[in-house]
C-alpha positions in Angstrom: 51.2 -49.4 11.6 48.9 -46.9 10.2 45.6 -45.5 12.3 43.6 -47.2 9.2 45.4 -50.6 10.2 45.2 -50.3 13.8 41.5 -49.7 14.2 39.1 -47.8 16.3 40.2 -48.3 19.5 43.8 -47.2 18.7 44.5 -43.8 20.7 45.8 -42.0 17.7 42.3 -42.3 16.2 40.2 -39.3 16.4 36.8 -39.4 14.4 35.5 -36.5 13.0 33.1 -34.5 15.1 29.9 -32.7 14.2 30.6 -29.5 15.8 34.3 -29.2 14.5 33.4 -27.1 11.2 33.5 -23.9 9.4 32.2 -21.9 6.5 34.5 -20.2 4.4 33.1 -17.2 2.1 36.0 -16.1 0.4 35.5 -13.0 -1.7 37.2 -13.3 -5.4 38.3 -9.8 -5.9 41.6 -9.0 -7.5 43.5 -7.8 -4.3 42.0 -10.9 -2.5 45.3 -12.8 -2.2 45.0 -14.3 1.1 42.1 -15.8 3.5 41.4 -13.7 6.1 39.8 -14.8 9.7 36.8 -12.4 8.6 36.0 -14.7 5.6 34.9 -17.3 8.3 31.3 -17.3 8.9 32.0 -18.4 12.7 28.3 -17.6 13.5 27.3 -21.0 11.5 25.1 -23.3 13.4 24.9 -26.0 11.1 25.8 -27.0 7.5 24.7 -29.9 5.5 27.7 -31.8 3.7 27.4 -32.1 0.0 25.5 -35.1 -1.2 24.7 -36.9 -4.6 22.6 -39.6 -5.6 22.8 -41.4 -9.1 19.6 -42.5 -11.0 19.5 -45.8 -12.7 17.9 -47.2 -15.7 16.8 -50.7 -16.5 17.1 -52.6 -19.7 15.3 -55.6 -20.9 16.9 -58.2 -22.9 14.6 -60.9 -23.9 13.4 -62.2 -20.5 16.1 -60.4 -18.3 16.5 -56.8 -16.8 20.1 -54.9 -16.7 20.6 -51.9 -14.6 22.8 -49.2 -15.3 24.0 -46.1 -13.3 22.5 -43.1 -15.0 22.9 -39.0 -14.4 24.6 -37.9 -11.1 22.7 -35.2 -9.3 24.1 -33.2 -6.4 21.6 -32.4 -3.8 21.2 -29.0 -2.0 23.1 -27.7 1.2 21.3 -26.0 3.8 23.3 -23.7 6.1 21.8 -22.2 9.2 23.4 -19.0 10.8 22.7 -16.8 13.7 21.3 -13.5 12.7 24.0 -11.2 13.8 22.3 -7.6 12.5 23.4 -7.9 8.8 22.7 -11.1 7.4 19.5 -10.2 5.6 21.6 -7.2 4.0 24.2 -9.4 3.0 22.1 -12.2 1.2 20.2 -9.5 -0.3 23.6 -7.9 -1.7 24.4 -11.5 -2.9 21.1 -11.3 -4.9 22.0 -7.8 -6.1 25.2 -9.2 -7.2 23.6 -11.9 -9.4 21.2 -9.3 -11.0 18.1 -9.0 -9.3 17.5 -5.6 -7.6 13.9 -4.6 -6.4 14.8 -1.0 -5.8 13.2 1.3 -2.8 9.4 2.5 -2.8 9.9 5.2 -5.4 11.8 3.4 -7.9 10.4 0.2 -10.2 12.0 -3.2 -9.6 15.3 -3.3 -11.9 15.2 -6.8 -12.1 17.1 -8.0 -15.1 17.4 -11.6 -14.5 19.5 -13.5 -12.0 22.6 -14.8 -13.4 24.4 -17.8 -12.1 27.7 -16.5 -12.5 26.7 -13.6 -10.0 27.0 -15.9 -7.1 30.1 -17.9 -7.6 32.2 -15.4 -9.7 32.0 -13.1 -6.7 33.2 -15.5 -4.0 34.1 -19.1 -2.9 32.2 -21.3 -0.7 33.9 -24.0 1.3 32.7 -26.2 4.0 35.5 -27.5 6.0 35.6 -30.3 8.8 38.4 -29.4 11.5 40.7 -31.1 13.3 40.9 -30.9 17.5 43.7 -28.6 16.9 41.6 -26.5 14.2 43.4 -27.3 11.4 41.3 -28.7 8.1 40.6 -32.4 8.3 38.8 -32.1 4.7 37.0 -29.4 2.7 34.4 -29.4 0.4 34.4 -26.5 -2.2 31.2 -25.9 -4.1 31.8 -25.6 -7.4 29.3 -23.3 -9.3 27.3 -22.6 -6.6 24.1 -20.2 -6.4 21.5 -19.1 -3.7 18.4 -21.0 -4.2 16.6 -19.8 -0.9 16.8 -17.7 2.2 14.5 -18.2 5.3 15.3 -14.9 7.5 13.8 -16.7 10.7 10.6 -16.5 12.9 10.1 -13.7 15.7 7.6 -14.5 18.6 7.0 -12.8 21.8 6.9 -16.3 23.2 10.5 -17.2 22.5 13.8 -15.7 23.8 15.9 -17.8 21.7 18.3 -16.4 19.1 17.0 -15.5 15.5 18.5 -17.6 12.8 18.7 -17.5 9.0 18.6 -20.6 6.9 20.0 -20.5 3.5 19.8 -23.2 0.8 22.5 -23.7 -1.8 22.6 -25.4 -5.0 25.8 -26.2 -7.0 26.6 -28.1 -9.7 29.5 -30.4 -8.1 31.6 -30.4 -4.8 35.5 -31.0 -4.7 36.9 -32.6 -1.7 40.2 -32.3 -0.8 41.5 -34.1 2.2 44.3 -32.7 4.6 47.8 -33.7 4.0 49.2 -36.2 6.6 53.1 -35.9 7.4 
């Protein structure tokens, strides 16, 4: 009997937990053949999983309306990270790789236009749900991702908390891969 047949109270059943995840940012350099531990953003606080919506259209025939599914749209993903001292520089380098460059105080902006491929051609972005042993439960690969926005946090003399950075990621679609079971 499988766990899905046994039900929720089966001791082999372990539901996915919100706090078991990791973000993988895997550079797509020609010599990058293996994912290393440094490609994981362990300082991530939270990440929204991909979500989609399908609009619908209604058509009237005589005195009756029929509804049909329409276009599928993937919603943006929010990723919140602890600022570890170099996140702002890292995000600005992502923008520069995509074609945006503001230059320094003596140079004018060298903005040639932001290219979507400048983001997803430089690195793969994956959100993984983890099992209790740290292996992958399932992973969401964001295809044709791009940076839509970043919020570098807020400084305050009244708060001794950690500084966070929030990134908004747009993408064309997400591919879900479930872990193989033995």
